[in-house]
N, C-alpha and C positions, 0 to 999 in steps of 0.2 A: 537331327531328331532322333534316337533311337529304337528301332525295331521293334515291337511290342513283342514282350516275351511268355505273354499268357494268351494261352486259348481258353479249353473248360474248365481250368481250374480257379477256384472261387477270388472273387477279387477284395482282398482282407481290405478293412481299415482306410490304415493306413496310405493305399495306394486308391482310396477315392479321391475324387476331386471332379472340380463343375457345377454348374449350372444345368437347371433341366432349358433354359431357355434356348441352349444351344439345340436342344433337337429339332425345334423349330426350322433352323438355317437345316438341317442336316436333310428333314424331310422334303424342305423348301426345294431345295438346290437341286434334290436326285428327282424330284419329278419334272422339272423346270426342261423337260426336252420333247424331241419329235413323236417316243413311242405316244405318252397318253395325246398327245394331237392328232394322231391318223388314227386313235379306238375313237376320238369326240365326234371325229367323221363317221364312225360306223350308224350313229338314227337315221344320217340324211342320208347317205347310199343307201339305207333299207328304207326307206321311204316316207322317214317321218316330215314332217316340216319342220325348218328352223328354229321357231319360237319351241314346239315337243319335246324337238333333241335336247334343247337347253336346259329343258324343267325334267328330263330325265337324268339329264347329268347331274344336278346340282342333286334331288332328290337320292339317285345313286352313291354318287360320290358320301354325302352325309349319312347315310345310314351304311354303307361300307366302316367308313375313316370311324367309327365308334368300335369297332369291333377290332377294327387295328391298332389303332390309340390304348385300347385299357388295356393290352399286352404288355404298353409301356411300364409301366409300374412295376412290373416283375424285376426286370433290369436292376434295378436301388436295393430290390428289396431282400432278393437272392445272389446278386454278383455273380452270375451267370450264367452263359447264351440262354436264348430263345430256345434253343431244342435238345438239350441234355435235361431242360424242365420238365420235357415230358416221361421221362426214368419216375414221377411223382405219380403218374397216371398208370402209363403202362406196363409198371416195371423196369426195371435196367436192360435186359436182353429184349424183351417186348417192345420197348420204345424205338427198337432197330426198325420197327415195322414203317412208321411212319418217316423215320430218318432215311430210309432208301427210298421212299418216294420224293420226300423234301431234296435230297442231291441231286435226283434227275433233275428235278423241275429249276434247281437251281445252275444244272447245267446245261440242261435244254433252253432256260432265256439267255443266258450267257451268251452260248454258240448263236442265236436267232438275234441278239440286239446287235450284235457285232458286226453281224452284215449289216444295218443301216448306218452305223459309225463307218466300217469301211468306204461303203457309196459315198457320201458324205467326204472322207477322206483324198481319196479316190480324185474328186471332184477338184481339190486342189494342187494336183497333179506329182502326188504323193504317188507314183507307182500304179499301177494295176488295183482291181479291187483287191484281189489276195492278197497281195504283200500290206495295203491300207488296213485290212483285218488283222493280218503278225503286228504291225505295227503299232496301232490301237491297243490293239490285247494286252504286250507287253508292259506299256504304260497302267493297263490295270494291273498285271501280275505286281509290279515294283509297288503299288498304292495297294494293294490286299496284301501285300509282305510285311510294308511299316504297319500297317494295323490302324487299330481304332481311333487315337489320336491321330493320324496324318488324314485320316478318310473325314473326321470331323471338322479338321481344318480346310481341305479342301473344299468339303459343300458349303462350308460358309464363303469362303472367296468365290466360289462360284453361284452360290447368291444373288449376291450383287451383281454380276455381273450379268447373269440372266435375267434379274428384273430392272434394269435398265435397255436393255437389249430389247426386249420381251414388250416390253411397256412403250416403245419407240413402233414394232413391230406393229404392236396392237393398234393406235394410234393411227398411224398408216394404212392397215388394215381396214378400220372402222371411218375411213375416210372415202373408204371408195364406195361406189354405188351397187347395191344386191339390184338381182334381177327383180321385174318387177311381183307383187304377190310373196316374195321372200319368205318378209313376216309375218305372213296372217297364220295365224293360230289355225282353225276351221277345224275340222272333229275328225280327232286323232284316230291312231288304226293302236286298237287295245292291244292286241296283243304285240305288237312291234314295240307300242311303250313301254308295255312291261319286260317285253326280251331286253331292248337295251337300259332299263334298271337294271336288271340282272347285271348284264353286261359291265355297263358302269360300277354298281357294286363291287364287282368282283375283283377291278382294280386294285383298289388298295386290301380289299378281304387275300386276296395274294400276297400282298406284306406281310401277315400277320407271322412268318415263320422268323422273320427280320430283327423284330422292333426292338427286342429285350438286350438281342447282341450292340446295341446303338446307347444303351443306357445303364448297362452294367458298372462301368465307373464312377457313376453318380452316390454319392453317401448316401447311405441306408435311411437317413433322416430326410431326405427328399418326398416331399407329397406327392401323391399320387395324383392327388387334382395337378399341381403345374406341369408333372411328366404328360400325364393325358392331355390338355388343351395347349401345351408344346409341339405335341406329336399330330393331334387333328389340326390345328388348323394351322399349320405349317405344313400336312400332304395336300388337304384340303384345298388350301391357296392356291397352292403350286396345280393342283390336279384339276379344280373344275375351271381355274384360268386358260390351261393350257388346253385341256377337252374342250371349250367353249369357242375358244381361236379357232379349233381343227374342224370344228361343227361350222364355222363362219366364213372359213377358206373354203369348203366342199361346196356350199353354195356360191361362192364369187369364182369355184377356178372348178369348171367339170374336172373330174380324174384327178382332182388333189391327193385322192386316198392312194393312188396308183403309182403318184412320182410323187411323191410327199416331198423331197429333200431338193429337186429342182424345181417346185410349184413356190415351195417357202421361199430361196434365193431368188426366185422370177419377181417377187412382191415390192422387192425393195430396188428396182433393177438391175443392171448388169454392174456396174463398179463396185455394188455393195456384197457384189454375191458370195464371193473370197470369206467375206469377214460370216456371210449368212452357214455356210458348211465347217467355218472353223468353231461356231457356238454348238452348230448341231453332235460335231463330233466332241467337245467340251459337256455338252449335254449327257451322250452315251455313255462316256470314262464314267461322270458322277453317277449314274443311275447301275449301270452295268458290275462297278468293282464290287458293291453288295454280293452281288451271285455269286463273283468268285472267293469273300472273305466270307459267305454264310456256310458255302461249300466244304472250305475248308472245317468250319470246326464239325460242322456237322460229321463230315468223313472222321473226323479224331473220336468225337463220340461215339460215332458204330464203332470202331476198332477196339477202345479205349477197354472196354469189359473182358477181352477176347487173350492181350497182347499185353507186350511192355510198353506202348507205344505212349509217350510224352510230347505234352506238347512243344516244345522246343522252335527255335527259328529253324532249323537243321529239316525239321519235320514238315514246317510250316513252307518252308521253300520248297521242298519235292513233293507234297501234296497239292498248292498253290499252281506250281508249275503244270502238275498232272492235269491235273481242272481244266486248265488255260490250256494245254495243247488240247485238249476231247473237245473243248466250245469250239479253241478255234477251227480244226478241223471239220469239225461240226456243221460252222460259220462260213467256211470255203467250199466243201461241197452238198451244202443246200440247198439246191436250183428246185423252181418247179416243183414237181409233184413231192416231193421231199419234204421240202419246207411245209406247204399246207397242211400235208401229213403231221406234219411235227407238232406243228398248231394245234390242231385239234389233238393230239394226245397231252399236252402241257395243256389243254383245254378239261381232258379228263384227271390228271393232275389235282384239278381247283375241285373235283368231286367231292376227292378223299380227305386236300387239306381243311376246308372246309368244317367238315366234322372235326374235325383234330382241334379247331380252332377255338369249336362250340367249348369240346370237352376239357381242355387246355385251361380255359377265363373259367367256366362253373368250378372248376377243380380250385382252383387260386382264389377267387371271392367267396364262395356259397358253400365251399365243402371244408377246406383248411384252410381258408381267412388267411389266406398269404405266412400261415404259422408252418415251415416245412423244417424237416433236420438234413438241411445239405449235405452232410458229412455223409449220412446214408445214400444217398442218390449216387455214388461212386462204389457201394456195396452189394455185390451181384446178389447175395442172399443177406440183404438188409430188411430193414422194416419196408421196404417198399418194392421187395418178395422180385425175383427174375423175370416172373412173368405175369400180368394180374389181368388172365382173362376173360372176367367181366368187363373191364375197359374194350379189350378186344373184339370181344365180342358186341359191346355197342358201335363200336368203331366199325366193324361188317357189316351189320344191321345198317345203320346212319346211310352208310354209301350205297347197301342198297335200295334202299325205299327212295333213294330220289332218282333213282334209273326212268320208272315213268312220268317223271315230272322234265327229264331234259327235253330240251329241243336246240338244238343244235348241229351243223352241218353234216356231221357222221352220223345222226341217229338224234330221230323224234319219238320222246315215250307214248306212251297212250294215252294218257291224261294231259301231255299237253299238248298232241295233237287234237283230243276232244274240245281244249279250250282252247281253239285256235293259234295255237305255234308262242303261248305264251309259256317262258320257261322260270319257272317254280323253282327249282331242283334247289336252288342254292336259299331258298328260305326254308325247305324241309331239312336242307345239308349243316342247318343252324338248329332250328326248333327239336327236331327228332333226336337229336345225340345229346342236346341242352339237358331236356325234357328226363332220357333214359338213363342218364349217366346223375343226374341231381338223385333220382327216386331210387338207386340203386345204390346211392353213395352216402345219403342224407342221416342216416343215424350212424354214420361212423365220428365217434367222437376226434376232437383234437386232444392230443398227449397234454394233460397241463403243464409238462414240465417242459415244452416250448414254447408256451406264453412267456411274455416279455424275457425269451431266450438271446432277441437280437441275434447278436452271428455267435450264437453260444459252440459251434462247430466247427470255427478255423480253426485250433490248431489240428481239430483232428484231419480236417481236411486237407492241412498240408504237411502231416505224417504221413496220412495214406499218396496224397500225389508226390512226395518226395521216395514214398517207396516203389514209383514204378516207369 
């Protein structure tokens, strides 16, 4: 299999291939893993009954999945990665603002998630945890370098493996007797319930910067509804399943959230434990490779306006290896308070990325209605300008107005406190930027020359990219 030779460049029509149905497996396989399981346990840990935790999981993910999956149509339509599309809203240079934030998010998630994979791999006898982290990250590095096609193939294979394994595991878990009264609804703690809905919604919302990266090779004529449903159903089927299983295990096994790998291995007994650890490792690889691949695309997008950098295979190896090294060091040295503090930092980054997704979607669906001059996205002084200050103002204001609504371990805003700890920051982070951006741009007419133009700028793009 060839190493992918495209990075942020436009994918021409003759190189487009595939069906949107493959997106189901991509998002199913990448979410059938331990991390959403542990996240699902949070509702029980925070004091919700099991039934109300399950309801919060379903409601939160069904909401968050809408915004995440709606990005999927942008890939076939524009033929470029997700984050470079931000240039149409923020400007070619202005887009660096959200790009730097998402690079931090990718690298942070990569480092933190590798810790879980390293723990599981170490249980298989592959050296100590630090060596295990290095080994698992090298595997992900190879996958990320090979890129788009191999990632899709691996996710499809993992989908089948995970479906069979977790189906058996779920049957075994459901056969166990819960403590008496564990499935009693009771009267929910509304602030905690709303907090959990927000946490669960944020899971899929956090995937928004990744989505179009994995649909950009699909033919441009691909129907948006097909990309949406393949992405939405694949991600939600996996996440809701894993989170509900995690919530159930949190009731069944006290302390599951603190020793999730060992607890999961113990469910099936001693003999199958190595298989459980192997499945955990494969799950982490399937999910975490997205962070490495996305970081590479975003770094190239950030550097491209200022340099002669090209997305060659050599460039990919250098950048991806560098991110892998930083993430590996983060995973190895992320102990105790540092890991907890960095987790809070990533939570803060989500307060920035949720307004980004609102702005990006409103621009695509309601302002420009999918009609972009893609070649201009590569011109610093082109139609999309170097910096779009009005968008940056909307973005900054949208982050600021979330502050009073935040309810987290690191900070509780006055409005959140008055509401009993309900965290509505994610709702504000969607509604406010969507409204402000729409009002600021609704009078901007779509250039008639772009309508029905399809991929008119392909030759221009190729000329531009060849000159870099």
